[in-house]
C-alpha positions in Angstrom: 7.8 20.5 -13.9 10.5 21.8 -11.9 10.6 25.7 -11.5 13.8 25.9 -9.8 13.3 29.9 -8.7 11.0 30.9 -6.3 9.0 27.9 -6.0 8.9 27.8 -2.2 7.5 31.5 -2.2 5.0 30.7 -4.7 3.6 28.1 -2.6 3.5 30.5 0.2 1.5 33.1 -2.1 -0.4 30.1 -3.3 -1.4 29.1 0.5 -2.6 32.5 1.1 -5.0 32.9 -2.1 -6.6 29.7 -1.1 -7.4 30.6 2.7 -9.5 33.5 1.1 -11.7 31.0 -1.1 -12.0 27.7 1.3 -13.6 27.5 5.1 -10.2 27.5 7.4 -10.1 23.5 7.9 -10.3 23.1 4.2 -7.7 25.7 3.4 -5.5 24.3 5.9 -5.6 21.0 4.7 -4.8 22.4 0.9 -2.0 24.2 2.3 -0.2 21.6 3.5 -0.3 19.5 0.0 0.6 22.9 -1.8 3.4 22.5 -0.5 4.4 19.1 0.4 3.2 18.3 -3.4 4.8 21.1 -4.8 7.7 21.0 -7.8 9.9 22.5 -4.9 10.0 19.1 -3.3 10.8 16.9 -6.3 8.6 13.8 -5.4 10.1 13.9 -1.6 11.9 10.7 -2.5 13.1 9.1 0.6 17.1 9.7 1.0 16.6 13.3 -0.9 17.4 16.9 0.5 13.9 17.5 -0.8 12.2 14.7 1.7 14.7 16.5 4.3 12.8 19.7 4.1 9.7 17.9 3.9 10.1 15.9 6.8 11.5 19.5 8.8 7.9 21.2 7.7 5.9 17.8 9.2 8.1 18.4 12.4 7.1 22.0 12.5 3.3 21.4 12.3 3.8 18.5 14.9 5.1 20.9 17.0 2.5 24.0 16.2 -0.1 21.5 17.2 0.8 21.0 20.3 2.8 17.4 20.0 5.6 16.8 22.1 8.9 15.0 20.6 8.8 11.5 20.1 12.0 10.7 18.1 15.8 10.9 18.8 17.3 13.0 21.1 14.2 14.5 22.5 13.5 15.7 19.1 10.7 15.2 16.6 12.9 12.8 14.2 14.1 9.4 14.0 16.9 9.0 11.6 16.8 5.7 9.6 19.8 4.2 7.8 19.0 3.1 4.3 21.2 2.2 1.6 20.7 2.1 -2.3 21.7 -1.0 -4.1 21.5 -2.3 -7.6 22.7 -4.7 -9.9 25.8 -3.9 -11.3 26.3 -6.0 -14.4 24.4 -8.6 -16.1 25.2 -11.6 -14.5 25.8 -14.7 -15.6 23.5 -18.0 -16.2 24.6 -21.6 -17.2 22.2 -24.3 -17.2 24.1 -27.6 -17.0 22.3 -30.9 -18.1 22.6 -34.1 -20.1 23.9 -32.3 -23.1 26.3 -30.1 -21.4 26.3 -26.6 -20.4 23.7 -24.1 -22.0 24.4 -20.1 -21.4 21.4 -18.6 -20.7 20.8 -15.4 -22.6 20.6 -11.7 -20.5 17.2 -10.0 -21.4 15.8 -13.2 -23.6 15.9 -15.8 -21.1 16.6 -14.0 -17.7 17.5 -10.8 -15.8 19.3 -10.8 -12.3 18.2 -9.7 -9.2 20.6 -7.2 -7.1 21.0 -9.1 -3.5 20.8 -6.2 -1.0 23.2 -8.6 1.7 26.5 -9.4 -0.7 28.3 -7.7 -3.5 28.8 -11.2 -5.1 26.5 -14.0 -5.1 27.6 -17.3 -6.4 25.1 -20.4 -6.3 25.3 -23.7 -8.5 22.9 -26.3 -7.5 20.2 -28.3 -8.9 16.9 -26.7 -9.7 13.7 -27.9 -8.3 9.9 -26.5 -9.5 7.6 -25.6 -6.7 4.4 -24.2 -8.5 3.6 -20.9 -6.6 6.2 -21.6 -3.9 3.5 -21.6 -1.0 3.6 -23.4 2.1 0.3 -23.0 3.4 -1.5 -26.2 4.6 -4.6 -24.7 5.9 -5.4 -23.2 2.8 -4.6 -26.7 1.7 -2.0 -24.7 -0.7 1.1 -27.2 0.2 3.8 -26.6 -2.9 6.7 -28.2 -1.1 5.0 -31.8 -0.7 6.8 -34.4 -2.2 10.0 -32.6 -3.2 13.2 -32.3 -1.3 14.6 -28.6 -1.6 17.7 -29.3 0.7 20.6 -27.6 -1.2 18.6 -26.7 -4.0 17.6 -23.6 -6.2 13.7 -23.3 -6.2 12.0 -22.0 -9.1 8.1 -20.5 -8.8 5.7 -18.8 -10.7 5.1 -15.2 -9.1 1.5 -14.0 -7.6 -0.8 -17.1 -5.7 -3.8 -18.5 -6.7 -6.9 -16.7 -6.9 -8.9 -18.9 -4.8 -7.0 -17.5 -2.1 -8.7 -15.1 0.0 -7.4 -11.3 -0.8 -5.5 -10.2 1.8 -3.9 -14.0 2.3 -3.5 -14.2 -1.3 -0.9 -10.8 -1.4 0.7 -12.3 1.9 1.6 -15.4 -0.1 2.0 -14.3 -3.2 5.1 -11.7 -1.9 8.5 -12.6 -2.6 9.6 -12.3 1.2 7.2 -14.9 2.1 8.1 -17.1 -0.8 12.1 -16.7 0.3 10.9 -17.5 4.1 9.1 -20.8 2.8 12.0 -22.0 0.5 14.5 -21.3 3.4 12.3 -23.0 5.9 12.7 -26.4 3.8 16.6 -25.6 3.3 16.6 -24.2 -0.1 19.4 -21.7 -0.9 18.4 -19.8 -3.5 14.9 -19.2 -5.2 14.3 -18.1 -9.0 11.1 -16.5 -10.1 9.1 -17.6 -13.2 7.8 -15.2 -15.8 3.7 -16.0 -15.2 1.8 -16.2 -18.2 -1.2 -15.3 -16.6 0.5 -11.9 -15.9 2.7 -11.4 -18.7 0.8 -9.2 -20.6 0.2 -6.7 -17.9 3.8 -7.2 -16.6 5.7 -7.7 -19.4 9.5 -9.4 -19.6 11.0 -7.0 -22.0 10.0 -4.2 -18.7 11.7 -6.3 -16.2 14.8 -6.2 -18.5 14.5 -2.4 -18.8 14.5 -1.9 -14.8 16.9 -4.8 -13.4 19.5 -1.9 -13.1 16.8 0.6 -11.3 18.4 1.3 -7.9 16.6 -0.4 -4.8 16.7 0.7 -1.3 16.5 -0.8 1.9 17.6 -0.1 5.8 21.5 -0.6 6.4 23.1 -2.7 8.3 26.3 -1.3 10.2 28.5 -3.1 7.5 26.9 -0.8 4.6 24.9 -3.9 3.0 21.1 -3.8 3.4 18.2 -5.8 5.1 17.9 -9.4 3.1 15.8 -11.9 3.0 17.0 -15.4 4.4 18.4 -16.6 0.9 18.9 -14.8 -2.1 16.8 -14.3 -5.0 19.2 -15.0 -8.2 16.3 -13.3 -10.8 13.5 -14.0 -13.1 13.5 -16.5 -15.9 11.1 -15.6 -19.1 9.1 -18.1 -20.6 11.6 -18.9 -23.3 14.2 -19.3 -20.3 11.9 -21.8 -18.3 11.5 -23.6 -21.9 15.1 -24.3 -21.6 14.7 -25.4 -17.8 12.0 -27.6 -18.2 12.7 -29.5 -21.5 9.8 -30.9 -23.0 7.5 -30.6 -19.8 7.2 -26.7 -20.2 4.9 -26.5 -22.7 2.2 -28.5 -20.4 3.3 -26.4 -17.2 2.8 -22.8 -19.2 -0.5 -24.0 -20.2 -1.8 -24.5 -16.5 0.0 -21.2 -15.6 -2.1 -19.1 -18.0 -5.2 -19.9 -15.3 -4.9 -17.8 -12.1 -6.5 -21.0 -10.4 -3.6 -23.1 -11.6 -2.0 -26.1 -10.0 1.1 -28.0 -10.3 2.9 -31.0 -9.4 6.2 -30.1 -7.8 8.7 -31.7 -9.4 13.0 -31.5 -9.9 14.1 -30.2 -13.2 16.7 -32.1 -15.3 19.6 -29.8 -14.7 21.9 -27.6 -12.5 21.7 -23.7 -12.5 25.1 -21.8 -11.8 24.5 -18.1 -11.3 26.4 -15.1 -10.4 25.2 -11.7 -9.7 26.7 -8.3 -8.7 25.6 -5.7 -6.3 27.1 -2.3 -5.7 25.6 -0.2 -2.7 25.7 3.4 -1.9 24.9 4.6 1.8 21.7 7.1 2.2 20.1 8.1 5.1 16.5 9.2 5.9 14.1 10.3 9.2 10.5 9.4 10.4 8.8 12.1 12.1 7.2 11.3 15.3 5.2 13.3 17.7 3.2 12.2 20.6 0.2 13.2 22.5 0.2 11.8 26.2 -2.8 9.9 27.4 -4.7 11.1 30.7 -5.4 7.8 32.4 -2.8 6.8 34.9 -3.1 3.3 33.7 -4.0 3.3 30.5 -1.4 6.1 29.2 1.1 3.5 29.0 -0.5 1.9 25.8 0.5 3.7 22.3 -2.3 4.0 19.8 0.1 4.7 16.7 -1.6 7.2 13.9 0.6 6.5 10.9 0.9 7.9 6.9 3.8 7.9 4.7 5.5 10.9 3.9 7.8 9.9 0.9 7.0 9.6 -2.9 8.8 8.5 -5.9 10.8 11.7 -6.7 11.9 12.4 -10.4 11.6 10.0 -12.9 11.2 10.2 -16.8 9.3 13.0 -18.2 5.2 12.1 -18.9 4.3 15.2 -21.3 7.3 16.8 -20.3 6.9 16.8 -16.7 9.4 14.6 -14.9 8.0 15.4 -11.5 6.1 13.0 -9.3 4.5 14.9 -6.9 2.4 12.8 -5.1 -0.2 14.6 -4.2 -3.0 11.9 -3.1 -0.1 9.3 -2.4 0.4 10.4 -0.2 0.9 14.3 0.6 -3.0 14.2 1.6 -2.6 11.5 3.8 0.3 13.5 5.7 -2.3 16.5 5.7 -4.5 14.4 7.1 -2.6 13.5 9.9 -1.6 17.3 10.8 -5.4 17.5 10.9 -6.0 15.3 12.9 -3.6 16.1 15.6 -4.6 19.8 15.7 -8.0 18.1 16.1 -6.7 16.2 19.1 -5.3 18.9 20.9 -8.1 21.5 20.2 -10.9 19.2 22.1 -9.7 20.0 25.1 -9.8 16.6 25.9 -6.7 14.6 26.0 -6.9 11.0 25.2 -6.9 8.1 27.7 -4.1 6.4 26.0 -1.3 7.9 24.2 -1.3 8.7 20.9 1.8 8.7 18.3 1.5 10.6 15.1 3.8 9.1 12.8 5.1 10.3 9.4 7.1 7.4 8.3 9.8 7.5 5.2 10.4 5.0 2.1 6.9 3.4 2.3 7.6 3.2 -1.8 11.0 1.6 -0.9 9.0 -1.2 0.6 7.5 -0.2 3.6 11.2 0.8 4.7 10.6 3.3 7.0 7.9 1.5 9.1 9.9 -1.4 9.5 12.7 0.6 10.9 10.7 2.0 13.5 9.0 -1.4 14.0 12.4 -2.9 14.7 13.4 0.3 16.6 10.7 1.6 18.4 10.9 5.2 20.4 8.4 3.4 22.9 8.5 -0.2 24.1 7.0 -2.0 21.4 4.8 -4.1 23.8 2.9 -0.6 24.4 1.6 -0.3 21.0 -1.7 -1.0 21.3 -3.1 -0.5 17.6 -2.1 1.2 14.5 -4.5 3.2 12.2 -2.9 4.0 8.9 -3.6 6.9 6.3 -2.4 6.2 2.9 -3.8 7.5 -0.4 -7.0 8.6 0.0 -8.9 8.9 -3.4 -10.4 12.7 -2.5 -11.9 13.4 -6.3 -15.9 12.2 -5.5 -17.8 12.6 -2.6 -17.6 9.3 -1.0 -21.0 7.5 0.2 -19.2 4.5 2.0 -15.7 3.8 3.1 -13.4 0.5 2.9 -11.4 -0.3 6.4 -9.2 -2.8 5.7 -8.3 -5.3 8.6 -11.4 -3.8 10.2 -12.9 -7.9 10.4 -9.4 -9.2 12.3 -9.9 -7.8 15.3 -11.6 -5.8 18.1 -11.2 -2.6 16.2 -14.0 -3.8 13.8 -16.7 -2.6 16.0 -15.1 0.9 16.6 -14.6 1.3 12.9 -18.2 0.5 12.2 -19.4 3.2 15.0 -17.1 5.7 13.7 -18.1 5.5 9.9 -22.0 5.4 10.8 -21.4 8.7 12.7 -20.6 10.2 9.4 -23.4 8.7 7.8 -21.9 6.3 5.5 -21.6 2.7 5.1 -18.6 0.8 5.8 -18.1 -1.6 2.2 -16.2 -4.8 1.7 -12.8 -4.8 -0.3 -14.2 -4.6 -3.9 -10.4 -5.5 -5.3 -8.9 -8.8 -3.1 -6.5 -9.9 -5.5 -4.8 -6.6 -4.9 -4.1 -7.2 -1.3 -4.1 -3.7 -0.1 -3.9 -5.0 3.6 -0.2 -6.4 3.1 1.0 -3.3 1.0 1.0 -0.5 3.4 2.8 0.5 6.6 0.5 -0.8 9.2 1.7 -4.1 7.7 4.7 -4.1 9.6 2.7 -3.4 12.7 0.7 -6.3 11.6 3.8 -8.1 11.6 4.4 -7.6 15.4 1.4 -8.9 16.4 -0.3 -5.0 16.6 -4.0 -5.0 15.7 -4.3 -2.6 12.8 -6.5 -0.7 10.5 -6.7 1.1 6.8 -9.2 3.2 5.4 -10.1 4.2 2.2 -13.3 6.3 0.6 -15.3 3.7 -1.0 -16.4 2.4 -4.2 -20.1 3.1 -4.0 -21.9 5.6 -6.4 -18.9 7.1 -8.3 -16.3 5.7 -6.0 -15.2 3.0 -8.4 -14.8 5.3 -11.5 -13.0 8.1 -9.9 -10.6 5.2 -8.1 -10.4 3.1 -11.3 -9.5 6.5 -13.2 -6.8 8.0 -10.6 -5.2 4.3 -10.3 -5.2 4.0 -14.4 -4.0 7.6 -15.1 -2.0 9.4 -12.1 -1.1 6.3 -9.6 2.9 7.0 -9.6 2.7 9.4 -12.1 3.4 13.1 -12.5 -0.2 13.9 -13.1 -0.9 12.9 -9.4 -0.4 17.1 -8.4 -2.8 19.4 -7.3 -4.4 19.9 -10.7 -6.6 17.1 -10.1 -10.3 17.8 -9.1 -9.6 17.3 -5.1 -12.5 17.7 -3.2 -11.0 19.3 0.1 -14.3 19.1 1.9 -14.2 15.0 1.4 -10.4 15.6 2.9 -12.2 17.2 6.0 -14.8 13.9 6.1 -11.7 11.5 5.6 -9.9 13.5 8.7 -13.6 12.9 10.4 -13.3 9.2 10.2 -10.1 8.6 11.2 -10.5 10.8 14.0 -13.6 9.2 15.0 -11.4 6.0 15.1 -8.5 6.9 17.1 -10.4 8.5 19.5 -12.2 5.2 20.6 -9.3 3.0 20.4 -7.7 5.6 22.8 -10.5 6.1 25.1 -11.9 2.4 24.9 -12.2 0.2 27.9 -10.1 -3.0 26.3 -6.8 -2.9 24.6 -7.6 -4.1 21.1 -7.3 -7.6 20.5 -6.8 -10.0 17.4 -10.3 -12.1 16.4 -9.9 -15.7 17.6 -8.4 -17.6 15.2 -7.4 -14.5 12.7 -4.8 -16.2 10.3 -2.2 -12.8 10.6 -3.2 -12.9 14.1 -2.1 -16.3 14.9 1.1 -16.3 12.6 2.1 -13.2 14.3 1.0 -14.4 18.0 -1.3 -10.8 18.6 -2.7 -10.8 21.7 -6.2 -13.0 21.7 -5.7 -14.5 18.1 -5.5 -18.3 19.6 
């Protein structure tokens, strides 16, 4: 709950009290989280005044840790221009077929999508069903085979088949990947079909409730936002799909109920005319950047980035009377870890051979927006960035016995990670939930998309780990109860910092620049070093 008077003073007093009951390193870590996840920060939403205060706090901590400024104008902040956009009305969808024109019904048949690139979007074209909308011959998934979608609207199911690997599955299942594939084949717009396989966990009614919710992206000079190459017109429900497909829908829907479904792509019997409208509100936020210059006269040009997102989701509808999403685990602890890792580097008295960049980004919760801006407007030459190690939402409510390191097996960072984890006395475990595709859902992936080897650490599932992770994800992920009332184990936070520090030190002082493993899908796709 938000307490407007004396909130910051209360944080200061609480920090002093904690320092008397915890070892100094644990107390320092908790002090950061007490401030960043306090009610006074109102959930640190990107573009809010409270986020700006949090960014200034991190900048001050970087200064105190002895980091050099790495942002704009010799400061610690990199300004990120943003734009908030949303659907301004219910749109208009009309299907024209042999029997004439049939208006689709908002909230029953469809919900429109806001277009970050244009205030008005109007499309009229035949529709082609393309299964999952995936074009990946190397994985025997060629949904565009046998159909011509040039000048057409493509309709596809959300997600991707289960037989694809976890990280590839998430990548190919993303809306952006599907839009790029559709555009490459000449389509002019997309619509997403409600998937019977996921309708229970993500019902269409929830999409209807959220259709006009503001979204945010990086702003272009004209006041619009970054967008996929062709627009998404919206989502069509199963009831709406029955109108698009006619009698063929029953067979398609039955097949789609399986997450291993296969489909035959085909033109649908009609033309869809759709109009949507979007409004824009300018906003701005900041990344926070600090540097430890490398000591080696040759290697210092190379930069190892340690990243974590500072933002959370702000104030939402109350849950049990509490509307503030404090974001303690997600990701105040990640930022606290970043700060304490910086202090460990400077206190070691041994400068890293390569330069270390500490990067606290905005807008992760808006779609990796801050890291996207940085990767396209880096404050050091992009070619000099050797690797990224990302810290996002470590669940520290149990004593971890192992660690998951997403991306470790894709590059030469793997052996560095294994050595660091072994030094802690814990094992390295595979991703226990590959269907979640975590590797492509946090800020390190923006570096991957620039061909840069990257990894992302989480405490693992052994012992009490799985139950603790499920409990957090079920009960408190993106909810107000992600606060300091959780049973956070600060000694595990120090172990988490230690693991990340050892990995970063191993990369920074290693004899060779990190490279992708030969033939790795993402390394090859994004033309990373040695992938071919």
